[in-house]
C-alpha positions in Angstrom: -66.4 59.1 102.1 -64.3 62.2 101.5 -61.7 63.0 104.1 -63.1 66.5 104.4 -66.5 65.1 105.3 -64.9 62.8 107.9 -62.9 65.8 109.4 -66.1 67.9 109.5 -68.0 65.0 111.2 -65.3 64.9 113.9 -65.6 68.7 114.4 -69.4 68.4 114.9 -72.1 71.0 114.5 -70.9 74.5 113.8 -71.2 77.0 116.6 -73.3 80.1 115.9 -72.3 83.7 116.1 -73.5 84.0 119.7 -70.9 81.4 120.8 -68.2 83.8 119.7 -66.2 81.2 117.8 -62.6 82.0 116.8 -61.6 83.0 113.3 -59.4 80.0 113.2 -62.4 77.7 113.8 -64.6 79.5 111.3 -61.8 79.3 108.7 -61.4 75.6 109.3 -65.1 74.9 108.6 -65.0 77.2 105.6 -61.8 75.6 104.2 -63.1 72.1 104.5 -66.5 72.9 103.1 -64.8 74.7 100.2 -62.8 71.7 99.3 -65.9 69.5 98.8 -67.0 69.3 95.2 -70.6 68.8 94.2 -72.5 66.6 94.0 -72.1 64.9 97.3 -73.4 61.4 98.1 -76.5 60.8 100.3 -74.2 59.3 103.0 -72.1 62.5 103.0 -75.3 64.6 103.1 -76.5 62.7 106.2 -73.3 63.8 108.0 -73.1 67.3 106.6 -76.8 68.2 107.4 -76.0 67.8 111.1 -73.3 70.5 110.9 -75.7 73.5 110.5 -75.4 75.9 113.4 -78.5 76.7 115.5 -78.7 80.2 113.9 -75.9 81.7 111.8 -72.2 81.5 111.3 -70.8 84.3 109.1 -72.4 83.0 105.9 -70.5 79.7 105.6 -73.8 77.8 106.2 -74.8 78.8 102.6 -71.9 76.7 101.3 -73.2 73.8 103.4 -76.8 74.4 102.1 -75.6 74.2 98.5 -73.7 71.0 99.1 -76.8 69.5 100.7 -79.0 70.5 97.7 -76.5 68.9 95.3 -77.7 65.5 96.4 -81.3 66.0 95.5 -81.3 65.4 91.7 -79.9 61.9 92.4 -82.0 61.2 95.5 -85.7 60.2 95.7 -88.0 63.0 96.9 -89.0 61.2 100.1 -85.4 60.3 101.0 -84.4 64.0 100.5 -87.3 65.2 102.7 -86.2 62.7 105.4 -82.7 64.1 105.1 -83.9 67.7 105.5 -85.7 66.7 108.7 -82.3 65.9 110.2 -81.2 69.5 110.0 -80.2 71.0 113.4 -81.2 74.5 112.3 -84.9 75.4 112.2 -84.1 78.3 109.9 -82.2 76.2 107.4 -84.5 73.3 107.6 -87.4 75.6 106.7 -85.3 77.1 103.9 -84.4 73.7 102.5 -88.1 72.7 102.5 -89.1 75.9 100.8 -86.5 75.6 98.1 -87.5 72.0 97.5 -91.1 73.0 97.2 -90.2 75.8 94.8 -88.2 73.3 92.7 -91.3 71.0 92.6 -93.5 73.9 91.5 -91.0 74.8 88.8 -91.1 71.3 87.5 -94.9 71.4 87.2 -94.9 74.9 85.7 -92.3 73.9 83.1 -94.1 70.9 81.8 
């Protein structure tokens, strides 16, 4: 397990914009997420998926989304769907499902 993932796990879920988080806190999440290289492991994904804020946090949740998606090519479809269901954010859970469905449609179309 990468130390950045362990540190993020200790920090817990990101606050959203309505919580009025400090710039220092936002920068800490952004810095740690930015240090994680893709792909991540499924174990790391299970920790990171729980970090999504309820709504939005200044765009850094997109970095988190891309890290989560990096696990899919190496993970069975059903396990990835189970992972998505662990997401704290309804908005990002729905987005991950939609993007997964789109990738499946692209596979069928490209065959």
